[in-house]
N, C-alpha and C positions, 0 to 999 in steps of 0.2 A: 029761485036761484038762476042766475043768468046762464045761458047755454054754454058759453065759453068757460065759465068757472066750473060748471058741472063736468064739462069735457076734460078740463085739466085735472080735476079730482079723480075722475075715472082713469085717465092716462097715468096718473101718479100711482094709483092702486095697482094697475097692471105692471107698471115699471118696478114697483116694490116686489111684486110676485116674481118677476123675471130676475131681479137682483138676487133674491133668496135662493131660487131653484134653478135658474138658467134654462127653463123649459122653452120650447119653441114658441116664439111670439104668437103665431097663429093659434096655437093650442091655448095659450093664456087668454087670448081674446075670446075664443069660443066659450071657454069655461066661465070667464068673467061675465059675459053678456047673458049667460043662462041664469045667473043669479042676481043680475043688476038691471034695473029699469033705466031706460034712456031712449029718447027719440032717435030716429034715424040720423038726424043731423048731429046730435050729441055723440052718437056712436062713431060716425065717420070722422068727426074732428078728434075725438079721443084716440081712436085707432091710429090716425095720422100722427098725432103727437107721440104716442107710445112707440110706434114703429120707427119714427125719426129719432127719438131719443135712444132707442136700442142701437140703431145703425150708427149713431154718432157717439156711442158710449166711450169708445177708446179715446177719441180726441177730447171729449168732455172730461173724462177722468184725468187726462194729462193737464188740461187747463185748471181743473179743480185742485189737483195736487200742487201745481205750481203756485196757486194763489191762496192756498189754505196753509198759513204759516205753521210749521211744525206738526202738521197732521198728514199722515199717510192716508190715502183714499180708503184703504181697507180697514182703517181704524175708525172711520166715521160711522155713525149710526146708519143703518141701512135706509131708514126713511129720509134722513138728511141727504144722503148720497143720491137717492132717487129724486128728491126735490131739486137738488143742484143740477143733476143731469137733465131734468126736464127744462129747467130755466135756461141752462146753457144752450140747449138745443134751440129754444125760442130766440135767445139772444143772437146766436150765430146765424140762424136762418132769417132773422128779421121778420118773423111772422106776426110779431106784436111789437109795439113801441117798447124801447128799453125800460122805461119807467113802469109800464104796465107789466111786462114780463117779470121784473124784480118784485113789484108789489104783489102780484099774484103768487109768486114763490113765497113771499113772507106770509101771506094769508094761509097758504097750505102749511107752512111751518107752524104757525100759531094753532092750526086745527089738528095737525097730526103728530107734532113733535113736542119736545120739551120746551118750556118757556125760554130757557137760556139759549136755545138753538137759533132763535130769530136774529139776534145780533151777529152770530157767526155766519149764518147764511147770507145776511145782508152784506157783511164785509167781504165775503168771498165773491159774491156776485158783482158787487161794485168794482172790485179789483179786476175781475174778468171783463166787465163792461168797458172799463178804461183801456185794458190791453187790446181789446177787439177794435176800439176806436183809434188806436195809434196807427199812424201811417206806416205801412210796411217799407222798410228801408231796402233799396235796391242795391245790389252789389255793383261796385264801379266797373265800368266797361274799360278793358285795357285795349290800347291801340297797338 
């Protein structure tokens, strides 16, 4: 398995744990790595993704809620919510190309969620991607 994919899987698992229990991220990382194998590089990348997704969770949740038609964020399955948060973090930060971030999220969805969730995650992420690409309108300057 490629290093970045393994790191995303690890970050997702920690993010899921955080979503369920809201424990301190440092505590989640320490406990997670006691039970999980991973190279130093995998751990560093996974921790960076996890910590970034947690830090961005309020803004990510706002984007997810705005672009998931008729679904409140708290009604989403916890694993889908975590996948979306991780992908939105990557999309917003530009750490991976948009198509890679979305494709990786879909692979995580196929592996960890229900089969029907893939289309939902894809639709939400595509809508978020488009909204992030839209130029920000500036308010007119009054003279």
